[in-house]
Biopython code that builds the backbone (N, CA, C, O; Angstrom):
import numpy as np
from Bio.PDB.StructureBuilder import StructureBuilder

atoms = [
    (1, "MET", "N", (9.798, -9.896, 3.983)),
    (1, "MET", "CA", (9.197, -11.310, 2.694)),
    (1, "MET", "C", (7.994, -11.773, 3.497)),
    (1, "MET", "O", (7.967, -11.743, 4.728)),
    (2, "MET", "N", (6.838, -12.273, 2.604)),
    (2, "MET", "CA", (5.516, -12.745, 2.986)),
    (2, "MET", "C", (5.496, -13.997, 2.333)),
    (2, "MET", "O", (5.907, -14.124, 1.179)),
    (3, "THR", "N", (4.965, -15.082, 3.115)),
    (3, "THR", "CA", (4.818, -16.435, 2.235)),
    (3, "THR", "C", (3.382, -16.876, 2.579)),
    (3, "THR", "O", (2.579, -16.382, 3.371)),
    (4, "GLY", "N", (3.274, -18.002, 1.719)),
    (4, "GLY", "CA", (1.734, -18.230, 1.980)),
    (4, "GLY", "C", (0.950, -17.332, 1.459)),
    (4, "GLY", "O", (1.059, -16.684, 0.418)),
    (5, "THR", "N", (-0.206, -17.354, 2.628)),
    (5, "THR", "CA", (-1.115, -16.274, 2.505)),
    (5, "THR", "C", (-1.137, -15.323, 3.251)),
    (5, "THR", "O", (-2.112, -14.598, 3.452)),
    (6, "GLN", "N", (0.077, -15.217, 3.802)),
    (6, "GLN", "CA", (-0.118, -13.662, 4.677)),
    (6, "GLN", "C", (-0.355, -12.273, 4.004)),
    (6, "GLN", "O", (0.126, -11.868, 2.945)),
    (7, "THR", "N", (-1.071, -11.740, 4.723)),
    (7, "THR", "CA", (-1.614, -10.144, 4.184)),
    (7, "THR", "C", (-0.765, -9.443, 5.001)),
    (7, "THR", "O", (-0.092, -9.895, 5.927)),
    (8, "ILE", "N", (-0.863, -7.843, 4.443)),
    (8, "ILE", "CA", (-0.514, -6.704, 5.194)),
    (8, "ILE", "C", (-1.421, -5.612, 4.843)),
    (8, "ILE", "O", (-1.610, -5.516, 3.630)),
    (9, "LYS", "N", (-2.019, -4.782, 5.560)),
    (9, "LYS", "CA", (-2.892, -3.602, 5.153)),
    (9, "LYS", "C", (-1.924, -2.617, 4.606)),
    (9, "LYS", "O", (-0.801, -2.319, 5.012)),
    (10, "LEU", "N", (-2.962, -1.954, 3.073)),
    (10, "LEU", "CA", (-2.051, -0.966, 2.647)),
    (10, "LEU", "C", (-1.441, 0.024, 3.335)),
    (10, "LEU", "O", (-0.267, 0.299, 3.087)),
    (11, "ALA", "N", (-2.142, 0.683, 4.277)),
    (11, "ALA", "CA", (-1.679, 1.849, 5.214)),
    (11, "ALA", "C", (-0.298, 1.192, 5.980)),
    (11, "ALA", "O", (0.593, 1.987, 6.278)),
    (12, "GLN", "N", (-0.163, 0.094, 6.223)),
    (12, "GLN", "CA", (0.468, -0.454, 7.382)),
    (12, "GLN", "C", (1.942, -0.503, 6.073)),
    (12, "GLN", "O", (3.024, 0.035, 6.308)),
    (13, "PHE", "N", (1.690, -1.106, 5.022)),
    (13, "PHE", "CA", (2.475, -1.730, 3.524)),
    (13, "PHE", "C", (3.181, 0.054, 3.385)),
    (13, "PHE", "O", (4.403, 0.201, 3.410)),
    (14, "LEU", "N", (2.432, 1.025, 3.274)),
    (14, "LEU", "CA", (3.275, 2.188, 3.275)),
    (14, "LEU", "C", (4.156, 2.782, 4.101)),
    (14, "LEU", "O", (5.123, 3.452, 3.740)),
    (15, "LYS", "N", (3.849, 2.556, 5.149)),
    (15, "LYS", "CA", (4.497, 2.929, 6.500)),
    (15, "LYS", "C", (5.799, 2.215, 6.374)),
    (15, "LYS", "O", (6.870, 2.819, 6.432)),
    (16, "TRP", "N", (5.698, 0.836, 6.190)),
    (16, "TRP", "CA", (6.770, -0.141, 6.312)),
    (16, "TRP", "C", (8.113, 0.346, 5.059)),
    (16, "TRP", "O", (9.337, 0.355, 5.192)),
    (17, "VAL", "N", (7.304, 0.681, 3.964)),
    (17, "VAL", "CA", (8.402, 0.770, 2.602)),
    (17, "VAL", "C", (8.709, 2.332, 2.919)),
    (17, "VAL", "O", (9.335, 2.959, 2.065)),
    (18, "GLY", "N", (8.376, 2.862, 3.879)),
    (18, "GLY", "CA", (8.707, 4.439, 4.044)),
    (18, "GLY", "C", (7.959, 5.376, 3.042)),
    (18, "GLY", "O", (8.472, 6.431, 2.668)),
    (19, "ALA", "N", (7.002, 5.051, 2.714)),
    (19, "ALA", "CA", (5.967, 6.155, 1.482)),
    (19, "ALA", "C", (5.436, 6.778, 2.499)),
    (19, "ALA", "O", (5.248, 7.990, 2.398)),
    (20, "ALA", "N", (5.085, 6.093, 3.682)),
    (20, "ALA", "CA", (4.484, 7.340, 4.658)),
    (20, "ALA", "C", (5.123, 7.133, 6.131)),
    (20, "ALA", "O", (5.637, 6.078, 6.503)),
    (21, "SER", "N", (5.009, 8.309, 6.910)),
    (21, "SER", "CA", (6.083, 8.043, 8.152)),
    (21, "SER", "C", (5.038, 8.146, 9.284)),
    (21, "SER", "O", (5.434, 8.189, 10.448)),
    (22, "THR", "N", (3.601, 8.190, 8.968)),
    (22, "THR", "CA", (2.589, 7.737, 10.060)),
    (22, "THR", "C", (1.483, 7.236, 9.595)),
    (22, "THR", "O", (1.240, 7.260, 8.389)),
    (23, "GLY", "N", (0.495, 6.606, 10.667)),
    (23, "GLY", "CA", (-0.271, 5.823, 10.200)),
    (23, "GLY", "C", (-1.360, 7.045, 9.366)),
    (23, "GLY", "O", (-1.654, 6.864, 8.184)),
    (24, "GLY", "N", (-1.872, 8.230, 10.116)),
    (24, "GLY", "CA", (-2.312, 9.313, 9.792)),
    (24, "GLY", "C", (-2.158, 10.004, 7.996)),
    (24, "GLY", "O", (-2.971, 10.528, 7.234)),
    (25, "GLU", "N", (-0.659, 9.655, 7.891)),
    (25, "GLU", "CA", (-0.447, 10.340, 6.503)),
    (25, "GLU", "C", (-0.613, 9.261, 5.702)),
    (25, "GLU", "O", (-0.747, 9.564, 4.516)),
    (26, "ALA", "N", (-0.654, 7.981, 5.972)),
    (26, "ALA", "CA", (-0.905, 6.870, 5.092)),
    (26, "ALA", "C", (-2.351, 6.915, 4.990)),
    (26, "ALA", "O", (-2.686, 6.572, 3.856)),
    (27, "LYS", "N", (-3.186, 7.160, 5.616)),
    (27, "LYS", "CA", (-4.782, 7.170, 5.387)),
    (27, "LYS", "C", (-4.860, 8.706, 4.526)),
    (27, "LYS", "O", (-5.487, 8.543, 3.479)),
    (28, "LEU", "N", (-4.515, 9.748, 4.659)),
    (28, "LEU", "CA", (-4.560, 10.860, 3.822)),
    (28, "LEU", "C", (-4.157, 10.708, 2.466)),
    (28, "LEU", "O", (-4.846, 11.209, 1.578)),
    (29, "MET", "N", (-2.814, 9.890, 2.127)),
    (29, "MET", "CA", (-2.704, 9.756, 0.586)),
    (29, "MET", "C", (-3.415, 8.652, 0.210)),
    (29, "MET", "O", (-3.659, 8.593, -0.995)),
    (30, "ILE", "N", (-3.807, 7.781, 0.880)),
    (30, "ILE", "CA", (-5.019, 6.619, 0.449)),
    (30, "ILE", "C", (-6.465, 7.328, 0.130)),
    (30, "ILE", "O", (-7.198, 7.031, -0.814)),
    (31, "GLN", "N", (-6.650, 8.081, 0.877)),
    (31, "GLN", "CA", (-8.150, 8.776, 0.765)),
    (31, "GLN", "C", (-8.098, 10.104, -0.255)),
    (31, "GLN", "O", (-9.027, 10.608, -0.887)),
    (32, "GLY", "N", (-6.699, 10.491, -0.195)),
    (32, "GLY", "CA", (-6.653, 11.278, -1.358)),
    (32, "GLY", "C", (-6.650, 10.715, -2.607)),
    (32, "GLY", "O", (-6.565, 11.551, -3.506)),
    (33, "GLY", "N", (-6.723, 9.427, -3.003)),
    (33, "GLY", "CA", (-6.650, 8.835, -4.397)),
    (33, "GLY", "C", (-5.410, 9.043, -5.062)),
    (33, "GLY", "O", (-5.344, 9.349, -6.253)),
    (34, "ILE", "N", (-4.030, 8.819, -4.021)),
    (34, "ILE", "CA", (-2.775, 8.820, -4.899)),
    (34, "ILE", "C", (-2.221, 7.835, -4.986)),
    (34, "ILE", "O", (-1.084, 7.771, -5.453)),
    (35, "VAL", "N", (-2.866, 6.838, -4.569)),
    (35, "VAL", "CA", (-2.095, 5.117, -3.954)),
    (35, "VAL", "C", (-2.937, 4.217, -5.493)),
    (35, "VAL", "O", (-4.141, 4.318, -5.727)),
    (36, "LYS", "N", (-2.329, 3.710, -6.023)),
    (36, "LYS", "CA", (-2.871, 2.754, -6.716)),
    (36, "LYS", "C", (-2.253, 1.417, -6.335)),
    (36, "LYS", "O", (-1.097, 1.333, -5.918)),
    (37, "VAL", "N", (-3.180, 0.226, -6.514)),
    (37, "VAL", "CA", (-2.868, -1.180, -6.223)),
    (37, "VAL", "C", (-3.089, -1.938, -7.660)),
    (37, "VAL", "O", (-4.234, -2.102, -8.080)),
    (38, "ASN", "N", (-2.305, -2.250, -8.167)),
    (38, "ASN", "CA", (-2.327, -3.051, -9.399)),
    (38, "ASN", "C", (-3.026, -2.180, -10.463)),
    (38, "ASN", "O", (-3.991, -2.496, -11.158)),
    (39, "ASP", "N", (-2.253, -0.865, -10.447)),
    (39, "ASP", "CA", (-2.974, 0.158, -11.274)),
    (39, "ASP", "C", (-4.497, 0.225, -11.348)),
    (39, "ASP", "O", (-5.119, 0.036, -12.394)),
    (40, "GLU", "N", (-5.056, 0.505, -10.172)),
    (40, "GLU", "CA", (-6.215, 0.771, -9.826)),
    (40, "GLU", "C", (-5.981, 1.656, -8.751)),
    (40, "GLU", "O", (-5.086, 1.331, -7.970)),
    (41, "ILE", "N", (-6.796, 3.049, -8.477)),
    (41, "ILE", "CA", (-7.019, 3.607, -7.409)),
    (41, "ILE", "C", (-7.577, 2.811, -6.372)),
    (41, "ILE", "O", (-8.621, 2.182, -6.546)),
    (42, "GLU", "N", (-6.981, 2.802, -5.365)),
    (42, "GLU", "CA", (-7.459, 2.231, -4.112)),
    (42, "GLU", "C", (-7.455, 3.156, -2.953)),
    (42, "GLU", "O", (-6.441, 3.721, -2.543)),
    (43, "THR", "N", (-8.479, 3.265, -2.517)),
    (43, "THR", "CA", (-8.885, 4.075, -1.340)),
    (43, "THR", "C", (-9.362, 3.825, 0.060)),
    (43, "THR", "O", (-9.832, 4.583, 0.908)),
    (44, "ARG", "N", (-9.076, 2.398, 0.052)),
    (44, "ARG", "CA", (-9.588, 1.586, 1.067)),
    (44, "ARG", "C", (-8.034, 1.463, 1.937)),
    (44, "ARG", "O", (-7.051, 0.818, 1.573)),
    (45, "ARG", "N", (-8.174, 2.250, 3.110)),
    (45, "ARG", "CA", (-6.644, 1.840, 3.554)),
    (45, "ARG", "C", (-6.497, 0.461, 4.402)),
    (45, "ARG", "O", (-5.410, 0.050, 4.809)),
    (46, "GLY", "N", (-7.563, -0.105, 4.584)),
    (46, "GLY", "CA", (-7.419, -1.467, 5.180)),
    (46, "GLY", "C", (-7.543, -2.570, 4.061)),
    (46, "GLY", "O", (-7.524, -3.763, 4.367)),
    (47, "ARG", "N", (-7.661, -2.177, 2.857)),
    (47, "ARG", "CA", (-6.985, -3.079, 1.878)),
    (47, "ARG", "C", (-5.757, -4.071, 2.133)),
    (47, "ARG", "O", (-4.582, -3.782, 2.359)),
    (48, "GLN", "N", (-6.490, -5.574, 2.010)),
    (48, "GLN", "CA", (-5.135, -6.493, 2.529)),
    (48, "GLN", "C", (-4.253, -6.683, 0.971)),
    (48, "GLN", "O", (-4.801, -6.924, -0.105)),
    (49, "LEU", "N", (-3.233, -6.558, 1.125)),
    (49, "LEU", "CA", (-2.388, -7.222, 0.174)),
    (49, "LEU", "C", (-1.557, -8.178, 0.228)),
    (49, "LEU", "O", (-0.928, -8.406, 1.261)),
    (50, "VAL", "N", (-1.417, -8.890, -0.866)),
    (50, "VAL", "CA", (-0.844, -10.188, -0.950)),
    (50, "VAL", "C", (0.290, -10.211, -1.519)),
    (50, "VAL", "O", (0.459, -9.105, -2.033)),
    (51, "ALA", "N", (1.400, -11.061, -1.756)),
    (51, "ALA", "CA", (2.639, -11.399, -2.569)),
    (51, "ALA", "C", (1.802, -11.224, -3.868)),
    (51, "ALA", "O", (0.644, -11.565, -4.108)),
    (52, "GLY", "N", (2.979, -10.420, -4.846)),
    (52, "GLY", "CA", (2.692, -10.085, -6.096)),
    (52, "GLY", "C", (1.755, -8.789, -6.561)),
    (52, "GLY", "O", (1.671, -8.420, -7.732)),
    (53, "ASP", "N", (1.016, -8.117, -5.366)),
    (53, "ASP", "CA", (0.738, -7.076, -5.305)),
    (53, "ASP", "C", (1.618, -5.799, -5.687)),
    (53, "ASP", "O", (2.597, -5.644, -4.957)),
    (54, "CYS", "N", (1.458, -4.941, -6.613)),
    (54, "CYS", "CA", (2.023, -3.810, -7.255)),
    (54, "CYS", "C", (1.188, -2.763, -6.554)),
    (54, "CYS", "O", (-0.043, -2.774, -6.581)),
    (55, "VAL", "N", (2.119, -1.607, -5.752)),
    (55, "VAL", "CA", (1.639, -0.741, -5.337)),
    (55, "VAL", "C", (2.308, 0.626, -5.565)),
    (55, "VAL", "O", (3.464, 0.954, -5.299)),
    (56, "MET", "N", (1.338, 1.333, -6.108)),
    (56, "MET", "CA", (2.503, 2.830, -6.634)),
    (56, "MET", "C", (1.684, 4.173, -6.171)),
    (56, "MET", "O", (0.484, 4.439, -6.238)),
    (57, "ILE", "N", (2.786, 4.902, -5.682)),
    (57, "ILE", "CA", (2.441, 6.216, -5.176)),
    (57, "ILE", "C", (3.342, 7.216, -5.804)),
    (57, "ILE", "O", (4.486, 6.820, -6.027)),
    (58, "GLN", "N", (3.052, 8.413, -6.127)),
    (58, "GLN", "CA", (4.218, 9.360, -6.157)),
    (58, "GLN", "C", (5.065, 8.970, -7.806)),
    (58, "GLN", "O", (5.844, 9.777, -8.314)),
    (59, "GLY", "N", (4.805, 7.927, -8.305)),
    (59, "GLY", "CA", (5.705, 7.555, -9.394)),
    (59, "GLY", "C", (6.592, 6.608, -9.376)),
    (59, "GLY", "O", (7.320, 6.301, -10.320)),
    (60, "LYS", "N", (6.556, 5.948, -7.959)),
    (60, "LYS", "CA", (7.266, 5.095, -7.169)),
    (60, "LYS", "C", (6.439, 3.635, -7.179)),
    (60, "LYS", "O", (5.288, 3.566, -6.748)),
    (61, "ILE", "N", (7.016, 2.700, -7.615)),
    (61, "ILE", "CA", (6.348, 1.463, -7.591)),
    (61, "ILE", "C", (6.958, 0.296, -6.755)),
    (61, "ILE", "O", (8.102, -0.089, -6.995)),
    (62, "TYR", "N", (6.153, -0.300, -5.718)),
    (62, "TYR", "CA", (6.357, -1.178, -4.832)),
    (62, "TYR", "C", (5.770, -2.481, -4.880)),
    (62, "TYR", "O", (4.543, -2.574, -4.861)),
    (63, "GLN", "N", (6.499, -3.509, -4.939)),
    (63, "GLN", "CA", (5.886, -4.672, -5.150)),
    (63, "GLN", "C", (6.018, -5.867, -3.664)),
    (63, "GLN", "O", (7.047, -6.227, -3.093)),
    (64, "VAL", "N", (4.874, -6.175, -3.428)),
    (64, "VAL", "CA", (4.578, -6.799, -2.060)),
    (64, "VAL", "C", (5.198, -8.203, -2.230)),
    (64, "VAL", "O", (4.533, -8.916, -2.981)),
    (65, "GLN", "N", (6.428, -8.841, -1.664)),
    (65, "GLN", "CA", (6.910, -9.728, -1.853)),
    (65, "GLN", "C", (6.659, -10.668, -0.525)),
    (65, "GLN", "O", (7.132, -11.803, -0.474)),
]
sb = StructureBuilder()
sb.init_structure("model")
sb.init_model(0)
sb.init_chain("A")
sb.init_seg("    ")
for serial, (resi, resn, name, xyz) in enumerate(atoms, 1):
    if name == "N":
        sb.init_residue(resn, " ", resi, " ")
    sb.init_atom(name, np.array(xyz, "f"), 0.0, 1.0, " ", f" {name:<3s}", serial, name[0])
structure = sb.get_structure()
């Protein structure tokens, strides 16, 4: 759970929720265009996520809290 203005990088978030097992796997998923943030395809693995952002990958939705 994040409070205030804390952020987490997209690749780190994918590993944290278990969508990717390694940073390399997360990078390939993101660069492959299969990750959406707030309904937009996101190809930047360094994208900073904040509380309330929704990440969708392979039909699963994760909300940053």
